[in-house]
C-alpha positions as CSV (number, residue, x, y, z in Angstrom):
1,X,21.6,-17.1,3.8
2,X,18.7,-18.3,1.8
3,X,15.2,-16.7,2.1
4,X,11.9,-17.6,0.6
5,X,9.4,-14.8,0.1
6,X,5.8,-15.7,-0.3
7,X,4.3,-13.2,-2.8
8,X,5.6,-11.1,-5.6
9,X,3.8,-7.9,-4.9
10,X,5.3,-4.6,-3.8
11,X,6.3,-5.8,-0.4
12,X,7.7,-9.1,-1.7
13,X,9.8,-7.5,-4.5
14,X,11.1,-4.8,-2.1
15,X,12.2,-7.4,0.4
16,X,13.9,-9.5,-2.3
17,X,15.7,-6.4,-3.6
18,X,16.9,-5.4,-0.1
19,X,18.1,-8.9,0.9
20,X,19.8,-9.7,-2.4
21,X,21.8,-6.5,-2.1
22,X,23.1,-7.8,1.2
23,X,24.3,-10.9,-0.7
24,X,21.6,-13.2,0.4
25,X,19.8,-15.6,-2.0
26,X,16.1,-15.1,-2.4
27,X,13.3,-17.2,-4.0
28,X,10.0,-15.5,-4.5
29,X,7.1,-17.9,-4.7
30,X,4.3,-16.1,-6.6
31,X,1.0,-17.9,-7.3
32,X,0.2,-15.8,-10.4
33,X,1.7,-16.8,-13.8
34,X,3.5,-13.5,-14.0
35,X,4.1,-10.2,-12.1
36,X,1.0,-8.0,-11.9
37,X,1.9,-5.6,-14.7
38,X,-1.7,-4.2,-14.9
39,X,-4.2,-2.6,-12.6
40,X,-4.5,1.1,-11.7
41,X,-2.5,3.7,-9.9
42,X,-0.9,4.0,-6.5
43,X,-0.3,7.1,-4.5
44,X,3.1,7.1,-2.8
45,X,3.2,9.4,0.1
46,X,6.5,10.9,1.3
47,X,7.2,8.0,3.6
48,X,6.9,5.6,0.7
49,X,9.3,7.7,-1.3
50,X,11.7,7.7,1.7
51,X,11.6,3.9,1.8
52,X,12.1,3.7,-2.0
53,X,15.2,6.0,-1.6
54,X,16.8,3.4,0.6
55,X,16.2,0.9,-2.1
56,X,17.6,3.3,-4.7
57,X,14.4,3.5,-6.6
58,X,13.2,7.0,-5.8
59,X,14.6,8.7,-8.9
60,X,13.2,6.1,-11.4
61,X,9.8,6.3,-9.6
62,X,9.9,10.1,-9.8
63,X,10.6,9.9,-13.6
64,X,7.8,7.4,-14.2
65,X,5.2,9.0,-11.9
66,X,3.7,12.4,-11.3
67,X,4.4,14.5,-8.1
68,X,1.6,16.7,-6.6
69,X,2.2,19.9,-4.7
70,X,-1.3,20.3,-3.3
71,X,-4.6,18.7,-2.5
72,X,-8.3,19.7,-2.2
73,X,-11.1,18.2,-0.2
74,X,-14.5,19.2,-1.6
75,X,-18.1,18.3,-1.1
76,X,-20.3,16.6,-3.6
77,X,-22.0,20.0,-4.1
78,X,-18.7,21.4,-5.3
79,X,-17.7,23.6,-2.4
80,X,-14.2,23.4,-1.1
81,X,-14.0,22.0,2.4
82,X,-10.2,22.3,2.9
83,X,-7.2,23.1,0.8
84,X,-3.8,21.4,1.5
85,X,-0.5,22.8,0.3
86,X,2.3,20.2,0.1
87,X,4.9,22.9,-0.6
88,X,6.7,22.2,2.7
89,X,6.8,18.4,2.2
90,X,10.0,18.5,0.3
91,X,11.8,20.3,3.1
92,X,10.1,18.3,5.9
93,X,10.1,14.8,4.5
94,X,12.4,15.0,1.4
95,X,9.6,14.2,-1.1
96,X,6.3,15.3,-2.5
97,X,3.6,12.6,-2.9
98,X,4.0,10.8,-6.2
99,X,1.3,8.9,-8.1
100,X,2.4,6.2,-10.4
101,X,0.8,3.3,-12.3
102,X,1.1,0.2,-10.2
103,X,2.4,-1.7,-13.2
104,X,5.2,0.8,-13.7
105,X,6.3,0.5,-10.0
106,X,6.3,-3.3,-10.1
107,X,8.2,-3.2,-13.4
108,X,10.9,-0.9,-12.0
109,X,11.3,-3.1,-8.9
110,X,11.6,-6.2,-11.0
111,X,14.2,-4.6,-13.3
112,X,16.3,-3.7,-10.2
113,X,16.5,-7.3,-9.0
114,X,19.8,-9.1,-9.2
115,X,18.8,-12.1,-11.3
116,X,21.9,-14.1,-10.0
117,X,20.5,-13.8,-6.4
118,X,16.8,-13.7,-6.9
119,X,14.6,-16.4,-8.5
120,X,10.9,-15.9,-9.1
121,X,8.9,-19.2,-9.2
122,X,5.6,-18.3,-10.9
123,X,2.5,-20.4,-10.5
124,X,3.8,-21.7,-7.2
125,X,1.5,-21.4,-4.1
126,X,2.7,-22.1,-0.6
127,X,0.4,-24.6,1.1
128,X,2.3,-25.0,4.4
129,X,5.7,-24.9,6.1
130,X,7.6,-27.0,8.6
131,X,10.3,-26.0,11.1
132,X,13.3,-28.3,10.7
133,X,15.9,-27.6,13.4
134,X,17.4,-24.3,12.2
135,X,15.7,-24.3,8.8
136,X,12.3,-24.0,7.4
137,X,10.8,-26.4,4.8
138,X,8.2,-24.8,2.5
139,X,5.6,-27.1,0.9
140,X,4.0,-26.0,-2.3
141,X,0.6,-26.8,-3.8
142,X,2.5,-28.6,-6.6
143,X,3.8,-31.1,-4.1
144,X,7.3,-29.8,-4.2
145,X,9.5,-28.8,-1.1
146,X,11.9,-26.0,-0.7
147,X,14.3,-25.4,2.2
148,X,15.4,-22.0,3.4
149,X,16.9,-20.2,6.4
150,X,13.8,-18.0,6.8
151,X,10.3,-17.6,5.3
152,X,8.8,-14.2,4.8
153,X,5.0,-14.2,4.3
154,X,4.2,-11.3,2.0
155,X,1.3,-13.1,0.5
156,X,-1.5,-10.5,1.1
157,X,-4.7,-10.3,3.0
158,X,-5.5,-14.0,2.6
159,X,-1.9,-15.1,3.5
160,X,-1.3,-18.8,3.8
161,X,1.7,-18.1,6.0
162,X,-0.4,-16.1,8.4
163,X,-3.2,-18.7,8.5
164,X,-0.7,-21.4,9.6
165,X,0.9,-19.2,12.2
166,X,-2.3,-17.7,13.7
167,X,-5.3,-19.4,12.2
168,X,-7.7,-18.4,9.5
169,X,-9.7,-15.7,11.2
170,X,-12.0,-13.8,8.9
171,X,-11.1,-10.3,7.6
172,X,-13.4,-7.5,8.7
173,X,-15.7,-5.9,6.1
174,X,-15.6,-2.1,6.2
175,X,-19.1,-1.5,5.1
176,X,-18.2,0.0,1.7
177,X,-16.9,-1.2,-1.6
178,X,-14.5,0.4,-4.1
179,X,-13.9,0.9,-7.8
180,X,-10.5,2.0,-9.1
181,X,-9.8,3.2,-12.6
182,X,-7.2,4.5,-15.0
183,X,-8.1,7.1,-17.6
184,X,-5.3,7.3,-20.1
185,X,-4.5,9.5,-23.0
186,X,-7.0,12.2,-21.9
187,X,-6.7,16.0,-22.1
188,X,-8.4,16.1,-18.7
189,X,-5.1,15.1,-17.1
190,X,-3.5,18.4,-18.0
191,X,-6.1,20.2,-15.8
192,X,-5.5,17.9,-12.8
193,X,-2.7,19.7,-11.1
194,X,-3.8,18.8,-7.6
195,X,-5.0,15.7,-5.7
196,X,-8.7,15.8,-5.2
197,X,-11.0,13.9,-2.8
198,X,-14.8,14.5,-2.8
199,X,-17.1,13.6,0.1
200,X,-20.7,12.9,-0.5
201,X,-23.5,10.9,1.1
202,X,-22.3,7.3,1.7
203,X,-19.8,7.8,-1.1
204,X,-16.5,9.3,-2.0
205,X,-14.5,10.0,-5.2
206,X,-10.8,10.8,-5.6
207,X,-8.7,11.5,-8.6
208,X,-5.0,12.5,-9.2
209,X,-2.7,12.8,-12.1
210,X,-0.6,9.8,-12.8
211,X,1.5,10.9,-15.8
212,X,1.4,13.6,-18.4
213,X,-1.8,12.3,-19.9
214,X,-3.4,9.8,-17.4
215,X,-5.5,10.0,-14.3
216,X,-5.9,7.5,-11.5
217,X,-9.2,7.6,-9.7
218,X,-11.2,5.7,-7.0
219,X,-14.9,5.7,-6.0
220,X,-16.3,4.2,-2.8
221,X,-19.9,3.5,-1.9
222,X,-21.6,2.1,1.2
223,X,-22.9,-1.5,1.0
224,X,-24.4,-3.3,3.9
225,X,-23.0,-6.6,2.8
226,X,-19.9,-7.6,0.7
227,X,-20.5,-8.1,-3.0
228,X,-21.0,-11.5,-4.4
229,X,-18.1,-11.4,-6.8
230,X,-16.7,-8.6,-8.8
231,X,-19.3,-5.9,-9.7
232,X,-19.0,-4.5,-13.2
233,X,-22.6,-3.5,-13.4
234,X,-23.2,0.2,-14.5
235,X,-25.6,1.1,-11.7
236,X,-23.0,2.5,-9.3
237,X,-22.0,5.1,-11.9
238,X,-25.3,6.9,-11.5
239,X,-24.2,7.9,-8.0
240,X,-21.4,10.0,-9.5
241,X,-23.2,11.3,-12.6
242,X,-24.1,14.6,-11.1
243,X,-21.0,15.2,-9.0
244,X,-18.7,18.1,-9.6
245,X,-16.8,18.2,-12.9
246,X,-14.7,16.4,-14.1
247,X,-16.0,13.4,-12.2
248,X,-18.9,12.4,-14.5
249,X,-16.6,12.7,-17.5
250,X,-13.7,10.8,-15.9
251,X,-16.1,7.9,-15.2
252,X,-17.8,8.0,-18.6
253,X,-14.5,8.1,-20.5
254,X,-12.8,5.3,-18.6
255,X,-12.9,2.0,-20.5
256,X,-14.6,-0.8,-18.5
257,X,-11.4,-2.9,-18.9
258,X,-9.6,-0.3,-17.0
259,X,-11.9,-0.3,-14.0
260,X,-11.3,-2.7,-11.1
261,X,-13.7,-3.5,-8.2
262,X,-13.2,-4.9,-4.8
263,X,-14.8,-4.7,-1.4
264,X,-12.8,-3.1,1.4
265,X,-11.6,-5.2,4.3
266,X,-9.0,-5.0,7.0
267,X,-8.0,-7.0,10.1
268,X,-7.5,-6.3,13.8
269,X,-3.8,-5.7,14.5
270,X,-1.8,-8.6,16.0
271,X,1.5,-9.0,17.7
272,X,3.8,-10.8,17.4
273,X,3.6,-11.4,13.6
274,X,5.8,-14.5,13.4
275,X,7.5,-17.4,15.1
276,X,11.1,-18.5,15.0
277,X,12.5,-17.8,11.5
278,X,9.1,-17.1,9.9
279,X,7.5,-13.7,9.9
280,X,5.0,-11.6,8.0
281,X,5.2,-8.5,5.9
282,X,2.8,-6.0,4.3
283,X,-0.9,-6.9,4.1
284,X,-0.2,-10.4,5.5
285,X,0.9,-8.7,8.7
286,X,-1.3,-5.5,8.9
287,X,-3.8,-5.2,6.1
288,X,-5.5,-1.8,6.3
289,X,-8.2,0.1,4.5
290,X,-6.9,2.4,1.7
291,X,-8.2,5.6,3.2
292,X,-4.7,6.9,4.2
293,X,-3.0,5.7,1.1
294,X,-0.6,3.7,3.3
295,X,-0.9,0.1,2.3
296,X,1.9,0.0,-0.2
297,X,3.9,2.5,1.8
298,X,3.9,0.3,4.9
299,X,4.9,-2.8,2.9
300,X,7.9,-0.8,1.6
301,X,8.8,0.4,5.1
302,X,8.6,-3.2,6.3
303,X,11.0,-4.4,3.6
304,X,13.5,-1.7,4.5
305,X,13.4,-2.3,8.3
306,X,13.5,-6.1,7.8
307,X,16.6,-5.8,5.6
308,X,18.3,-3.4,8.0
309,X,17.5,-5.6,11.0
310,X,19.1,-8.6,9.3
311,X,22.1,-6.5,8.3
312,X,22.5,-5.3,11.9
313,X,21.8,-8.4,13.9
314,X,22.8,-11.3,11.6
315,X,21.2,-13.9,13.8
316,X,17.9,-14.6,12.1
317,X,15.5,-14.9,15.0
318,X,16.9,-11.9,16.8
319,X,16.7,-9.9,13.5
320,X,13.1,-10.9,12.9
321,X,12.1,-10.1,16.5
322,X,13.8,-6.7,16.2
323,X,12.0,-6.0,12.9
324,X,8.6,-6.8,14.4
325,X,9.2,-4.8,17.5
326,X,10.2,-1.7,15.5
327,X,7.2,-2.0,13.1
328,X,4.2,-3.2,15.0
329,X,3.3,0.0,16.9
330,X,3.4,2.2,13.8
331,X,1.4,-0.2,11.6
332,X,-1.2,-0.8,14.4
333,X,-1.8,2.9,14.7
334,X,-2.2,3.3,11.0
335,X,-4.6,0.4,10.7
336,X,-6.9,1.8,13.3
337,X,-6.6,5.4,12.0
338,X,-7.4,4.4,8.5
339,X,-10.4,2.4,9.7
340,X,-11.7,5.4,11.6
341,X,-11.1,7.8,8.7
342,X,-13.2,5.6,6.4
343,X,-16.2,5.5,8.8
344,X,-15.9,9.2,9.4
345,X,-15.6,10.2,5.7
346,X,-18.3,7.9,4.2
347,X,-21.0,10.0,6.0
348,X,-24.4,8.2,5.6
349,X,-26.3,10.5,8.0
350,X,-27.0,14.1,7.0
351,X,-26.2,15.5,10.5
352,X,-23.0,13.6,10.7
353,X,-22.0,14.8,7.2
354,X,-22.6,18.4,8.3
355,X,-20.5,17.9,11.4
356,X,-17.9,16.1,9.4
357,X,-17.5,18.9,6.8
358,X,-17.7,21.6,9.4
359,X,-15.0,20.2,11.7
360,X,-12.7,19.3,8.8
361,X,-12.9,22.8,7.3
362,X,-11.9,24.3,10.7
363,X,-9.3,21.7,11.7
364,X,-6.2,23.6,12.7
365,X,-3.4,23.5,10.2
366,X,-0.9,22.9,13.1
367,X,-2.7,19.7,14.1
368,X,-2.8,18.6,10.5
369,X,1.0,19.1,10.2
370,X,1.6,17.3,13.5
371,X,-0.4,14.3,12.3
372,X,1.4,14.2,9.0
373,X,4.8,14.5,10.6
374,X,4.0,11.2,12.5
375,X,2.7,9.6,9.3
376,X,5.1,10.7,6.7
377,X,8.5,10.7,8.4
378,X,9.6,7.1,8.1
379,X,13.3,8.0,8.9
380,X,12.4,8.1,12.6
381,X,11.9,4.4,12.4
382,X,15.5,3.9,11.5
383,X,17.1,5.7,14.5
384,X,17.8,2.4,16.3
385,X,20.1,1.2,13.6
386,X,22.7,3.9,14.3
387,X,23.1,4.5,10.6
388,X,23.7,7.7,8.7
389,X,20.8,10.0,8.0
390,X,20.2,8.7,4.5
391,X,21.8,5.2,4.1
392,X,21.0,3.2,1.0
393,X,20.8,-0.6,0.7
394,X,23.5,-1.3,-1.8
């Protein structure tokens, strides 16, 4: 069969990789002139690593990234709110969290593609699509037409495929904005043995080691209204200039060219995602705020379940309906949980911040583990496929 995947991001590449290994021909239509081999880091939680293992990319990602065996949540005054040990993750989920540069992850996925079965058409934007009997005709902005058996919309939060299916409803602004950065070739990295998130007043800062000498970091700050364009002004740095070390130094040493800014949006969950032989994947289907570090992970999970659904059912519409039925409850829960976490953690009110820190410090470890079990064990999603405990898509 012939598939067209809209979007050459993490979800689109993973989908193309899985489908091509089943012998299908895939065309990726990517509006950018090349793959996004830039940007900052991405934290891959154990469920993301499980999905990558089905795509046979877990070991290369481990070699290129940096695993963390613990995490700390602290206040902007420098006091520890809660310590998290990840020691049991390897036994419970198979993997520790791994932080990797996004460009390295994209590069590894691109290298794994079978070039005889996957074609990437750069600078090609999907404008619309038309159902034609049992096929789909995709119309591009360049006035060209491409026919396929199925169209997978993995084209992000502003998905053209989603807009045609369900209308162009506005994304929901979270009330805060975010800067992400990469600090490379720094001795500070050697001291970052644990993932750290710091909670302050209407702001948060997190950092984690990404390689032997680099740190990936993020900073959030409340804003009543979305920014008018990208904000590279230095004013926001003042907020973090007196936060616990090494935050001020991380911000000061990071080159401006290595800092990326965007406002945080999500969308209310929908179901179904697609119609006929057209469906959605990743942010196009269930964009979520980054508070749980699950955006990329859920796109990877989507790609694996979609591939296995097609492998099991064969008939396209049945396979796509099965894929959506398996995925929508889990992604809906994570969208809403991530939205709540962001509102809870930003803490603009002094009393709410006190309650927030007090409750988090005393939150029972057993409940934390129960929550993480539901979030990090992707393998439970694959029970319905009646496959071995650890199949790979080969």
